[in-house]
N, C-alpha and C positions, 0 to 999 in steps of 0.2 A: 566342017566337022571339028576343026581345031578349037573353035570357040566352045563347042559342046564338051569336048574333053576337058577344057579348062574349067568349065562350070562344074562338071562332075568332080574334078580334082578338088576345087575349092569347097564343094559341099562335103566331100569326104573329110577334108582337113577340119572343117567347121564341126562336123559330128564328133571327131576325135577330141577337139578342144572342149566341146560341150560335155562329153563324157568325163574328161579329166576334171573339169570344173565341178560337175555334179558329184563326182566321187569325193571331192574335198569339201563339199557343202556339209555343214553340221546336220546330223540326222536327229529328228525329234526323239526324246526319251519316252517310252511308253510307261505310264504310271496308273496305279489305282487311285481313285478319288472318291470324295463324298461331299455332301452339301451340309453346311451349318444350318440348323433349323431350330424352331421352338417346339417344345413338347414337355411331357411329364418326365421327371427324373427322380429315381429312388436311390438312396444310399442304404446299403444293407450290410449286415454281418452274416457271412455264410459259414456254416459249420455243420458237422454231423451231430446228430442227437439220438436219444434213446427214449422209448416210452417207458413208463413205469406206473404200476397200479398205485393209486393215491394212498390207500390204506391197506396195508398187508398185516396179517396177524399170524404170528408163530405160535402154534399150539404146542404146549409143553406138558410133561407129566406133572400133575399137581402134587404127587407124593411118590416115594420110592415103591417099587413093586415089580411084578412080573408082567411085562407087556405081551399081550397076545399078538399074533401076526396081523399086520395092517393089510386089509384087502383093497382099500381105495388106491387109485392111481392118479397121477397128475392129469388134470382135465375133467375129473369127475365133479359133477355139481353137488353142492351141499346146501341144506336148508337150516337156517338158524334155529337152534333148540331141538331139532329132531334127528338130523343125520348123525349116525354113530361113527365117530372118527377112530376110536381105539378103545380097547378094554384092558384094564389093569387088574391083575389078581394079586392078593397079598403074598408077601414073602414071610418066612418064619425066622425070627420073631419081630422083624423091623417095624411092622405097622402098628404093633400094640405096646411098644415100650414107652416109658414116660417121656423120653426125649422126643419121640415122634409126636406124642400128644401135645407137648408144649409148642413144638414147631407149628403144628396144625392150628393151634389156638392163636399163635402170633400171626399166621397168614390170614386168619379170619379178621383180626383187628386191622391188619394192614390193608386188606381188601375193602373193609368197611370204610376206612379213611379215604381210600382211593375213590370209592363210590361217591362219597360226599363231595370230594373235590371235583369229580367229573360232573356231578349235578350242578355245582356252583358255576363251573366253567360253561356248561350248556346254557344256564340261565343268563349269564352275561352275554354269551354269543347271540341268544335269541333277542335280548334287549337291543344289542347293537344292530341286529338285522332289522328289527322293527323300526328303529330310529332311521336307518338308511332308507328303508322303503318310504317312511314318512317324508324324508327330505326329497326323495325322488318325486313323490306325488305333488309336493308343494312346487317343485321346479316345473313340473309338467303343467300345473294350473297357471303358474306365472307366465309361461311362455306364450300361450294363446296365439301362436303364429308369429311371434317375435323371434327372428333368427339371431338376434344379438346375444341371446343367452343359450344358444345351442350347446356351447362348450360346457356350460354349467350343468345342463341336462345330461350330457354325455358323461361328465364326471360323476354325477349322481347315480347314473345307471351302472357305471363301473363299480362305485362304492357299494351299491345294493347287491351286485353280483358277488363281490368279494365277501361281504358280510353274510350272504346266504351260504356260500361255500364254507365259511368259518363255522357257521351254526351247524351245518351238516356234519362237519368234522367233529365238532364238540358233542353232538348227539351220538355219533358213532363211538367216541371215546366213552360216553356214559353207558352205552349198551355193553361195551367190553368190560368196563369196571363192574357192572352188575353181574355179568357172567362170571368174572373172577371171584366175586364175593360168594356167589352161589356154589361155585366149584370148591372154594376153600371151606365153606360150611359143610358141604357134603363130605369132604375128606375128614373133617373134624368129627362128624357124627360117626363115621365108619371106623375111626381109630379109637373111640372110647371103649375102655375095657368093659363097661356095663351095657354095651349095645345089645339090643334085643336079638341081633343077628349073630351074636357070639356063638361059636360052636357050629355054625352053618358055613357052607362054602359060599362066599359072596364075592362080588367084583365091583369095580368102579368103572362106569361108562363115561367116556369123554365125548361130548357132543359138540357140534359145530356152533361157535358163538355168533357167526354172521352168515348172511346169504352170499354165495359166491361159488368159486371153484377151487379145487386143489391145485396149487401151483407147484409145490415140491414135497416129496416125502423123504424126510431125513432118516427115519428108522422104520424099515419095512418088516424085518424079521423079528420073531419073538426073542426077547432078551430081558434080563434084569436091569432096570434103569434106576438111576438116582432121581430124586425129586428135582424138577426143573429141566430135565433132559428134553431137548427139542424133538418133537415128533413129526410135524409137518407145517407147511406154510400155506395159508389160504388167503384169498382175496377176490374182489369182484373185477373181472377183466373189462367190464364196461365202464368202470370208474378210472379212466386213464388220464394221466397228465404227462407233460413233455419235459424232458430234462436235456438241456444243451449246455455243454461246457465251452466257454469262449475265453479268449485272452482277456486278462484284466484290463488292458488298454482299450478293448472293445466294449467290455462290460459297462464302463462308465458312460457310454453313449446310449445304452439301452435303458428304456424307462418302462414302468408298468403300464400295460395297455397297448404296447407296441404290437403291430401286426406281424404275424409269423406265417410264412408260406411253407407248407410241409410237402416235400417232393421226394421222389425216388424211394417211396416207402413200400413199394411192391404193387401198387395200384396205378391205374391210368390217370386218375384225377389229381389235382393239386388241392390239398386240404388247407383250411384256414384255421389259424390259432391266434391266441392273444397272450402276451407276456403277463404273468400274474406276479412274479417275484424275481428279483435279482438278489441272490444270496449275498449277505454282507461279508462272508469270509472266503478267501481264495485258498487254493491248494497248489502244490507243485506237481507238475506232470512232465515226463520226459517225452519229447516229440519223436517222430520216426527218424529224424536226423540226429538224435542224441542230445538235443538242446533242452535244458530245463526251462519250463515255462510256468508262469503264474496264471492259473485259470480260475474261472468263477462259474458256478452253475446258475443258469437262467432257467426258471421254471415257468411253463406255460400251460394253458388249457386249450383244448380243441373247441373251436366254434362250430366247425362242421360236425355232422354225426360221426360217432366213433365207428370205424369199419369193423365188421364182425371178425375180420382176419387179425386184428391187432391183439397183441398180448403183452406180457411183461418183458422189458428189456429188448424190444424190437428196434432195429436201426432205421433211421431216416435222415434226409438232408433238409436243412431249413435255411430260409432267408429271413432275418429279423430286420425290419425297417427301422432305421435310426433317423432318417430325414426324407422328406418328400416335397417336391415342388411341382406344381401343376403346369405352369407356363414358363419354362426355363430355356434360355438360349444355350444350346449344347453342341459339343463337338466330339467326334470319336476319339477315344483315348489312343487309338492306333495312329492318329495324326500328330500327336504331341511328341516333342523331344526337348531335351535340355539344351539351352544356349546360355553359357556362363551360369548365372544363378537363376535364370528365368525359364519359363516355359515358352516354346515357340512352335510355329507350324509353317509349312510352305503352302502359300495360296497360289491359285491359278488365275492369272489375269485374262482379259479379253483376247490378248494376243497369244494365249497359250504358252506363256513363259512363267517360270517359278520365281516367287519372291518370298524370302523369309520374313516372318512377322512375329514379333514378341507379343505375347498375350498374357492376360491374368485370368486364372481359373479359380473357381470356388469349390463347391461340393463335387465329388466324383465317385464313380463306382468302377467296376472292372471294365465297363464298355464305353461309358460316356463321361464327360466332364462339363460342369457349368462354366460358361464364358462370362466373365465380368467386364473385361475390356479387351479391345483389339480386333474383334470380329463382328460381323453383322449377319443377319439372316440371309440365306442364299449365297453366301460366299463359298467358293469351291476350295477344298483343301486336299492335299495329297495324303493318302493313308499308306502306312508302312513305307516311308521314304527311305531309299537306299543311299549309300555314300556317293552315288552318281548324281543325285539331285542337289544342285548348287544354285546359288543366286543367278537368275537370268537364263537358265538352261531352257531350251525349247522343248516343249512337251507334246505328247500325243496321249490323249485320254482313252483308257480302255472303255469299251462299251459295257454297260451294266446289264 
């Protein structure tokens, strides 16, 4: 029995020694990890934006007079040339004095000149549109399945689309100029002392110059108004464009034709748009932190159908693509940290130990970065490394 007690004693002592040794053994550090892989990478400018109706028209009183109460409300549809917007009655004696007559004649001459200028602009825009469409047709004929000139075809398509929009805008301006001329001529006729309607109670009807909806009513109640007083604003809610103000340092990276993703606009889908114009002038804006920033308006068009819920000055969030790569070796931004003046990551080797490696990165966004040097596909890297992660530390990888 003595030998048995000695064996038990030695086993007990060995267990205690093993426990002490195990307690002092370095414990592996549990970390999150990810794999370096190849795939597409987009660099975007992310900002809030607003919708705006492309062409809005403020209807004003063509001459001084007594405005009757306006019955139209925001959202009411109007038809060009037929919907009655407002009625103006004469005041005594403002409408018939020589001064009003001279002003009305001057407005007719000014409106006539504006009409001629608008017609010339429309003719130039139509010629530019026809030229762009001709270029596009030639490019399509030249391609005949040759993918080497796909970029030329795409540029020609973008040019044709831009020239079509410019022609449409010029035609819209011509219609407005004609309406202003007709309105000025009507005001002149009704202010002539020898008018056939003299001695009768007459009124001036202001009708809608374009097809669309009432956006805002500036003067609803009856009042005596001077000539040029704003009455209401009208526009076509289906003719929407996108306005995004970005930092001037980001605006220099944005080009016409860049893809825009419209998110968080109130619907469940992501809408697609294209940049049409980066305005050449910047403006100063104070941020929420009180910092003055130089910002630039980026104007875009919706490629997706315009949602019926959209209106003027509606908010949305957008991502404007400034660079895209289809097969890029990329690493999560959460794995990167600064080491001296370089970027570095901690990689996980086959023995599950950490090793710091200096790398070189290229394009990056908020989530991922392009790897130019220092890593290969399928390398494992530690993400969100804490200060406990050091060179050679033993690791335990968390399950994904």
